[in-house]
C-alpha positions as CSV (number, residue, x, y, z in Angstrom):
1,X,13.4,-12.0,0.5
2,X,13.2,-9.4,1.0
3,X,11.1,-7.8,4.2
4,X,9.4,-5.6,1.6
5,X,8.9,-8.1,-0.6
6,X,7.5,-10.6,2.2
7,X,5.1,-8.4,2.7
8,X,3.9,-7.8,-0.7
9,X,2.9,-10.8,-1.0
10,X,1.5,-11.9,2.4
11,X,-1.4,-7.9,1.7
12,X,-1.6,-9.4,-1.5
13,X,-0.8,-6.4,-3.8
14,X,-0.5,-6.6,-7.2
15,X,1.7,-5.1,-10.0
16,X,1.4,-1.7,-10.6
17,X,0.8,-1.4,-6.6
18,X,4.1,-2.0,-4.3
19,X,5.1,-2.3,-0.8
20,X,7.9,0.9,-1.0
21,X,8.7,0.9,3.0
22,X,8.2,-1.3,5.9
23,X,9.1,0.7,9.3
24,X,8.7,-0.9,13.1
25,X,9.0,0.9,16.2
26,X,9.0,-1.4,18.6
27,X,8.7,0.7,22.1
28,X,6.2,2.5,20.9
29,X,4.6,-1.4,19.1
30,X,3.7,-0.5,15.6
31,X,4.5,-1.0,12.4
32,X,4.0,1.2,9.7
33,X,3.6,0.0,6.3
34,X,4.2,1.8,3.1
35,X,2.2,0.7,-0.4
36,X,3.3,3.0,-3.9
37,X,3.5,2.2,-7.4
38,X,5.4,1.9,-10.6
39,X,6.2,5.2,-12.4
40,X,3.3,5.0,-15.3
41,X,0.9,2.3,-12.9
42,X,-2.6,1.9,-14.4
43,X,-5.7,1.1,-12.7
44,X,-9.4,0.4,-12.6
45,X,-11.7,3.4,-13.0
46,X,-13.3,3.1,-10.2
47,X,-16.3,6.0,-12.0
48,X,-16.7,4.2,-15.4
49,X,-15.3,0.7,-14.3
50,X,-13.1,0.8,-17.0
51,X,-9.8,-1.8,-16.7
52,X,-6.4,0.9,-17.8
53,X,-6.8,3.4,-16.5
54,X,-3.9,5.5,-16.2
55,X,-2.8,7.4,-12.7
56,X,-3.0,11.9,-12.9
57,X,-3.1,12.6,-9.9
58,X,-2.5,10.8,-6.5
59,X,-3.0,11.3,-2.7
60,X,-1.6,9.3,0.9
61,X,-4.6,7.2,1.9
62,X,-3.4,5.6,5.8
63,X,-5.7,2.7,7.4
64,X,-5.2,0.7,10.4
65,X,-5.1,-2.3,8.8
66,X,-4.4,-5.4,11.5
67,X,-4.0,-5.2,15.5
68,X,-3.8,-7.9,17.4
69,X,-2.5,-7.4,21.6
70,X,0.6,-6.9,21.1
71,X,0.9,-4.6,18.1
72,X,-0.8,-2.1,16.1
73,X,-0.3,-1.7,12.0
74,X,-1.2,1.2,9.6
75,X,-0.6,0.9,6.0
76,X,0.4,4.1,4.3
77,X,-1.4,4.5,0.5
78,X,-0.6,6.4,-1.9
79,X,-4.3,5.5,-4.1
80,X,-3.8,7.0,-8.2
81,X,-6.9,9.2,-9.0
82,X,-7.1,7.6,-12.6
């Protein structure tokens, strides 16, 4: 199992979202996880609630997802604008 697959399972990501890559900075005490979605992915509409809408645009959102005494972490998610 690759580390991206492990992190995808740990974050409970479901298709079409997937972990694209991870970057660990030991001296900076930071873990960055980059999440994207498969081309042609379909999402629920945030406005009307329809469950199977195509993504027509996307934007990167960075969230401080987890931290502990020793490391901080951020998720960089390419989210859809369905």
